[in-house]
N, C-alpha and C positions, 0 to 999 in steps of 0.2 A: 623288742620282740625277739624271741628265741628261735634260732633256725631249726628246721625239721631235720636237715642234713648238713653236715660240714665236712669238707674234703680238703686235704692238703696235697697238692701235686707240684712236683718240681719239674720244670721244663728242662729236658736234657736232650742230648743228641739222639739217644735211643728212643725216647718218646716221640720226637719229631720225625725220625725215620719211620717209626711204626705208623704214624699218621699219614705220611706220604705214601707208604706202601698200601695202606687201607684205602686212601682216597683214590689212588690209581686203580685199584681193583674194582672199585665201585663205579668209576666214571670213564674208564679207558675206552670202552666200546663206543660210548657217545662221542668222545673226542675224535676217534678215528672215523666214525661215520660222517660227522660234521666236516672233518678235513677232506675226506674222500669226495663228498658231495660238492664242495666248493672247488676242489681241484678239477673235477670233471667239468664243472661249469666254466672255469677259467680256460681250460683246454678247448672246449667247444667254441667259446668266444674268439680265441686266438685263431682257430681253424677257419671260422667264418670270415674273419678279417683278412686272413691270407688269401682265401678264395676270392674275396671281393677286391683284392689287391690294395688294401689299405694297410700298407706295411708299417707306417708310423704308429697307427692305432694298435696294430698287433704287437709291436714292440712295447708300447705303453702298457697294454694288458699283460704282456709277459713280465714286465717289471713289477706290476702290481701282484702278479702271481708269485713271483720270487719273494716279494715283501710279505705276502700272506704266509708262505711256507716258512720263512725265517721266523716270523712271529709265532707260528704254531709250534715249531720245534725248538727254538732257542729261548724264547721268553719264559716258558714254565721252568726250564732248567735253571735259568738265570735267577728267577724269583726264589726257587727252592734253595739254591746255594746262598743267596743273599740272606734269607731267613735263617739258614743253618749257621751262618757266621755272625748273626746279630748278637747283640749283647744279652738279649733275653735268654738265648740258649747257651751261649758261651759262658755266661755267669750263673747258669742254673737258677733262673728266676723261680721263686716259690710263689705259687698262686694258692690263695685260700678261697674256696667256693662255699658260699652259704646259701642254702636253698630254703626259701620260705613258701608259703602257700601260693602267692600270686606272682612272685618274681624270684630271681636269684642275684647274688652279689659276687663279684670277683674282686679280691683285694690282693695287692702285692706292694713291693717297695716303691713302685713307680706311680700306680694309680688305683682308683676304685671305680668300678662300674656296676650299674644296676640294670638288669635286663628282664623284661617280662617274658613269660614262656611263649606267648603267641608270636613274639618277634623272632623266635628261632626258625631257621629254614628247615632243618631236619636234625634228628639225633640218632646215633647208632650205638649199638652195644656189641663189642667183640670180646675175645677171651680176657684181655687184660685192661681194657680201657672203655670209657664212654666218650664219644665224640659228639659235642654239641655244636652244630654248624650254625653260624650266624648269617651266612650267605653260601653260595655254591662252592666257594673256594677256601673259606676261613672257618676254623673250628677251634673250640676249646677242648683241651685234652684233660680228662679226669681219670686218674688211676683208681682202679677198683680197690686196691689195697690201702688207699690213702684216706679212708673215711675216719674222721674223728668223732662225729656224731652220726649214728645210723650205720647201715651196712649196704653193700652193693646190691644185694637181693631186694631189700625193701626200697632202695633208691630206684631200681628198675621198675618196680610196680608203680611207684609215685610218678615217674616220668611217663610211663605208658598212659596213666590216667590224665596227666596234664597235656600231653602232646597228641594223643590219639594216633592218627595215621602218619604223622610226622615221625613217629618212633619206629625204628627198624632194628631188627636183630641181626 
C-alpha cells in the first residue's frame, strides 16, 4: 500500500528544545494550578494537625508535602535532561513517518511502529512542526520541511479530517 504522506524528520537538540518550549506553553498553567491546589491542601492539613496537637502526623504530612514539591519541580527537569542526553537525540535519529488512510507508521534504525489515528491524544500545528501526542507528555515531532510525499498544507487538511477536535492550531 502506498502512503498518502511520507516525512523524514531528524531528531535533534533543536527539535527537542522546540517541543519542550511548545509543550510548556500549552500546559504550564494547568501544571501550576494543580501544584497550587495540592500545596494549599497540604498546608491546610498541616495547620489542622498542629491545631489538634498531632505533631507527628503534621511532620508526616509536611514530609509528604516536601516529596510532592520535589516531584513537581525536579522530576520534569530530570526527565527532560535525560531525554536530551539520550542516544536518540545525541545520534540524531532519523524517523520516517508514513501516513495511510487508517493509520501511520514510524520507522527508524531502532524500530517500527504502527499507530491508528484514534489512538492519538492530540495533535498540534505550529510554525515549523507538527506534534502528534500519543499521551499527555509524549509526542512525535514532524518537521514541516521534511515531506517526501505530499506537503505540509495538504497534510494539515488530512489530519484535521482524521482527528477532528483533537487537532489544534
